[in-house]
Every structure is written in C-alpha cells, then in structure tokens.
N, C-alpha and C positions, 0 to 999 in steps of 0.2 A: 709382800713381794716388793722388791726394790728394783726400779728400772735404771739401768745405766746407759747413758748415751755414748755410743761408740761411732767410729767412722766406717764401720762394716755395714754394707747394705744387705737387706734381706734378699733382694733380687739383683741380678747382674744387669748391666746396661745393654747387653746383647739381646736379652729376651724381654726388655722393657715394653716394646711394642706388643709383643704377644700377651703380656700380662694386662696391658691396657685393653686390648681387644676382648680378652676373656672377662674382664670386669664389665665392659660395656655389654657383652652378650648376657651376662648374669643379670644386669639391671633390666635389659629389655625382656628377658624371660620372666622376670618377676613382675614388671609393670605392664607388659603387653596384654595379658589377659584382662586387665582392668579396662582397657580401652576397646577391646574387640567388639563388645555389644554396641558401644556408641558408634564405632566405625560402620557396623552393619546397618544400624538405624539410619545413619547419614547416607549410606549408599542407597537404601530403600527410598528415603526422602528424595534423593537426587533423581532416581528413576521415575518417581511420581511427578516431580517437577518437569522432567523432560517430556513425559507423556502429556501433561497439562499444557506445556508450551507448544507442543506439536498440534494439539487440538485448537489452541488459541490461534496459531498460525493458519490453520485450515479455515477457522471461522473468519479471521481477518481477510483472507483471500476471497471468501465468498462475499463478504460485505463490500470489499473493494470492487469486485466484479459487478455487484448490484449498483454501486455508486457510479461506475463508469457507464453502465447502461442508462441510468437516470440522466447522467450528464449528456449523453448522446441524444436521448429523447428530448431533453430540455433545449438543446441546440436546434433540433428539428422544429420544435414548437415555436421557438423564437423566430426562426426563418419563416414559418407559416404565418405567424402574427404579422411580421414585417410585410410579407407579400399581400396579406389581406388588407393591411393598412394602405398599401399602395393602390390596391383595387378600389378601396373606399375613396381615396383621393380622386381617382378617375371618375367615379360615379358622382361624387360631390361637385366636381368641376364640370359635370355633364359632358364628359369627353367620350362617353361610350356610344355616341350617336353613330360612329363609324361602324358599319356592319362587320367588317373583318375583326376589329378590335373587340366588339361585343361577343362574337362567336368564340374568339380566343379566350376571353375572360370566362365565358360560360364553361368551356371545356376545361380550363385551368381549375375552376372551382370544383368541378366534378372529380378530378383526379389529384387534387392537392394532397390528399392523405397518402397516396401511393407513390408520390415522386421521391426520388433519391435526393440527397443533399446537394449534389452538384447541379441537378436540374432545378431545384428550388433557387439556388444562387443565380442561375442563368435567367430564370423568370423574373427574379427580383431586379436584376440588372436591366432586363428588357423593359420592365414596367417603369423603372426610374428614367430610362432614356425616353420612353414614350411620354411620360408626364412632362419631362423637361422640354421635349420638342413641342408638345401641345401648348404648354404655358408660354413658351417663347413665341409661338405663332399668334397666340391670343393677345399678347402684349404688343 
C-alpha cells in the first residue's frame, strides 16, 4: 500500500474540538480503570490518617490539660515555699516573740494548703513587710 500525501484533511476544522474531546474520553476510559484501585486505597489511607490525627489531637489536648494543671500546682507550691521561707526568716531572727505575729503564723501554717493563690500572695507580701519593718527597727 502506498500513501500519498495530500492537502485534504480527514477531519474538518469545525469539529476538531469534538474529535479532541472524544480522543481524550477514549484515553480516560482506557486508562481510568488502571488507577481506580490505587485511588480507592489512597482514599482509605486518607481516612485512616484523619482518624489517627483526630485521636492524636485528643491525646494532645489531654496532655496539655495535665501540663496546665501541673503548672498551676507548681506555681502554688513555689508560693508556699516562698511563704515558708519568710516564716523561717522570722523564726531565725527571733521575731516571733510578738504574740499577735506568733498566732498569725500558727494560723497561717494550719491553713497554708487551703489558701488560694491571691491569698498566698497577700500573706507573702505581708510577711515581707513585717520582716523589713522588724529588721529596720533592730538596726
């Protein structure tokens, strides 16, 4: 068979876009089934990853809450330690001879674990003022 090149087109320019679309559809119809199983596997993996991420987010939120609770408790313990150190300074300097101060310290030691943070701060400030007043009078 001999091919002869001519200027006559097999398709006309008017329906060129239609032929392009039909060729693209034919290619997709032939190649599409090859990738369907991979697409389904990828979608399953994606859903698994989304569930795992949601579980990790939940676990992370729980750990974050626990850390925040620990941080609050650490702050309270630091304030208690500071207050107890101030009381120790009062006792070491023998400034607890004052009966009012002595009874206040005793009551404070009994309820120190139940005090709120703002009350701990107030007592720390009061102890600092008392110590500074007493030391300034002694000197």
